[in-house]
C-alpha positions as protocol buffer text, in pm:
chain_id: "A"
residue {
  index: 1
  type: UNK
  ca { x: 6098 y: 8250 z: 10823 }
}
residue {
  index: 2
  type: UNK
  ca { x: 6269 y: 8106 z: 10540 }
}
residue {
  index: 3
  type: UNK
  ca { x: 6646 y: 7989 z: 10622 }
}
residue {
  index: 4
  type: UNK
  ca { x: 6883 y: 7899 z: 10316 }
}
residue {
  index: 5
  type: UNK
  ca { x: 7211 y: 7653 z: 10422 }
}
residue {
  index: 6
  type: UNK
  ca { x: 7482 y: 7635 z: 10214 }
}
residue {
  index: 7
  type: UNK
  ca { x: 7753 y: 7404 z: 10289 }
}
residue {
  index: 8
  type: UNK
  ca { x: 8133 y: 7569 z: 10337 }
}
residue {
  index: 9
  type: UNK
  ca { x: 8307 y: 7246 z: 10432 }
}
residue {
  index: 10
  type: UNK
  ca { x: 8260 y: 6857 z: 10501 }
}
residue {
  index: 11
  type: UNK
  ca { x: 8440 y: 6552 z: 10662 }
}
residue {
  index: 12
  type: UNK
  ca { x: 8399 y: 6202 z: 10745 }
}
residue {
  index: 13
  type: UNK
  ca { x: 8519 y: 6058 z: 11051 }
}
residue {
  index: 14
  type: UNK
  ca { x: 8451 y: 5675 z: 10957 }
}
residue {
  index: 15
  type: UNK
  ca { x: 8097 y: 5725 z: 11178 }
}
residue {
  index: 16
  type: UNK
  ca { x: 7944 y: 6033 z: 11080 }
}
residue {
  index: 17
  type: UNK
  ca { x: 7969 y: 6296 z: 10859 }
}
residue {
  index: 18
  type: UNK
  ca { x: 8053 y: 6637 z: 10964 }
}
residue {
  index: 19
  type: UNK
  ca { x: 7919 y: 6946 z: 10800 }
}
residue {
  index: 20
  type: UNK
  ca { x: 7969 y: 7304 z: 10827 }
}
residue {
  index: 21
  type: UNK
  ca { x: 7829 y: 7625 z: 10643 }
}
residue {
  index: 22
  type: UNK
  ca { x: 7592 y: 7903 z: 10663 }
}
residue {
  index: 23
  type: UNK
  ca { x: 7238 y: 7972 z: 10726 }
}
residue {
  index: 24
  type: UNK
  ca { x: 7074 y: 8271 z: 10589 }
}
residue {
  index: 25
  type: UNK
  ca { x: 6742 y: 8418 z: 10751 }
}
residue {
  index: 26
  type: UNK
  ca { x: 6467 y: 8631 z: 10599 }
}
residue {
  index: 27
  type: UNK
  ca { x: 6134 y: 8729 z: 10680 }
}
residue {
  index: 28
  type: UNK
  ca { x: 5983 y: 8706 z: 11055 }
}
residue {
  index: 29
  type: UNK
  ca { x: 6062 y: 8447 z: 11276 }
}
residue {
  index: 30
  type: UNK
  ca { x: 5785 y: 8234 z: 11435 }
}
residue {
  index: 31
  type: UNK
  ca { x: 5771 y: 8147 z: 11812 }
}
residue {
  index: 32
  type: UNK
  ca { x: 5783 y: 7804 z: 11774 }
}
residue {
  index: 33
  type: UNK
  ca { x: 6079 y: 7807 z: 11541 }
}
residue {
  index: 34
  type: UNK
  ca { x: 6177 y: 7798 z: 11187 }
}
residue {
  index: 35
  type: UNK
  ca { x: 6128 y: 7454 z: 11056 }
}
residue {
  index: 36
  type: UNK
  ca { x: 6475 y: 7354 z: 10834 }
}
residue {
  index: 37
  type: UNK
  ca { x: 6464 y: 7122 z: 10537 }
}
residue {
  index: 38
  type: UNK
  ca { x: 6825 y: 6955 z: 10492 }
}
residue {
  index: 39
  type: UNK
  ca { x: 6701 y: 6722 z: 10255 }
}
residue {
  index: 40
  type: UNK
  ca { x: 6721 y: 6982 z: 10023 }
}
residue {
  index: 41
  type: UNK
  ca { x: 7093 y: 6998 z: 10052 }
}
residue {
  index: 42
  type: UNK
  ca { x: 7220 y: 6700 z: 9772 }
}
residue {
  index: 43
  type: UNK
  ca { x: 7552 y: 6704 z: 9995 }
}
residue {
  index: 44
  type: UNK
  ca { x: 7425 y: 6568 z: 10284 }
}
residue {
  index: 45
  type: UNK
  ca { x: 7093 y: 6440 z: 10178 }
}
residue {
  index: 46
  type: UNK
  ca { x: 6986 y: 6100 z: 10395 }
}
residue {
  index: 47
  type: UNK
  ca { x: 6765 y: 5840 z: 10491 }
}
residue {
  index: 48
  type: UNK
  ca { x: 6813 y: 5928 z: 10831 }
}
residue {
  index: 49
  type: UNK
  ca { x: 6750 y: 6285 z: 11015 }
}
residue {
  index: 50
  type: UNK
  ca { x: 7074 y: 6460 z: 11173 }
}
residue {
  index: 51
  type: UNK
  ca { x: 7232 y: 6274 z: 11513 }
}
residue {
  index: 52
  type: UNK
  ca { x: 7327 y: 6668 z: 11670 }
}
residue {
  index: 53
  type: UNK
  ca { x: 7348 y: 6979 z: 11582 }
}
residue {
  index: 54
  type: UNK
  ca { x: 7545 y: 7295 z: 11662 }
}
residue {
  index: 55
  type: UNK
  ca { x: 7494 y: 7665 z: 11573 }
}
residue {
  index: 56
  type: UNK
  ca { x: 7761 y: 7905 z: 11684 }
}
residue {
  index: 57
  type: UNK
  ca { x: 7582 y: 8287 z: 11587 }
}
residue {
  index: 58
  type: UNK
  ca { x: 7520 y: 8588 z: 11733 }
}
residue {
  index: 59
  type: UNK
  ca { x: 7213 y: 8770 z: 11614 }
}
residue {
  index: 60
  type: UNK
  ca { x: 7083 y: 9115 z: 11617 }
}
residue {
  index: 61
  type: UNK
  ca { x: 6949 y: 9257 z: 11892 }
}
residue {
  index: 62
  type: UNK
  ca { x: 7112 y: 8979 z: 12147 }
}
residue {
  index: 63
  type: UNK
  ca { x: 6916 y: 8661 z: 12007 }
}
residue {
  index: 64
  type: UNK
  ca { x: 7155 y: 8344 z: 12002 }
}
residue {
  index: 65
  type: UNK
  ca { x: 7015 y: 8056 z: 11761 }
}
residue {
  index: 66
  type: UNK
  ca { x: 7046 y: 7683 z: 11816 }
}
residue {
  index: 67
  type: UNK
  ca { x: 6984 y: 7405 z: 11589 }
}
residue {
  index: 68
  type: UNK
  ca { x: 6728 y: 7118 z: 11698 }
}
residue {
  index: 69
  type: UNK
  ca { x: 6757 y: 6822 z: 11510 }
}
residue {
  index: 70
  type: UNK
  ca { x: 6437 y: 6679 z: 11415 }
}
residue {
  index: 71
  type: UNK
  ca { x: 6341 y: 6326 z: 11356 }
}
residue {
  index: 72
  type: UNK
  ca { x: 6381 y: 6343 z: 10981 }
}
residue {
  index: 73
  type: UNK
  ca { x: 6600 y: 6566 z: 10706 }
}
residue {
  index: 74
  type: UNK
  ca { x: 6283 y: 6780 z: 10658 }
}
residue {
  index: 75
  type: UNK
  ca { x: 6178 y: 6866 z: 11021 }
}
residue {
  index: 76
  type: UNK
  ca { x: 6502 y: 7035 z: 11176 }
}
residue {
  index: 77
  type: UNK
  ca { x: 6450 y: 7372 z: 11360 }
}
């Protein structure tokens, strides 16, 4: 499954950068989750991985989607 992230809004609270955006998914779902490389989003590219991620998504057929931060910017699910 390919995931594309588009930034909608960002803000900095002095401790971390918060990012709001949309995700578009295409293709087939893999049972272990789809990898997403946030280092390709220039506005939020960093040498440190995300601390936390929250997703509010209601998918088709009753599925819910969750963001799992990875150990690096390019290994999120």
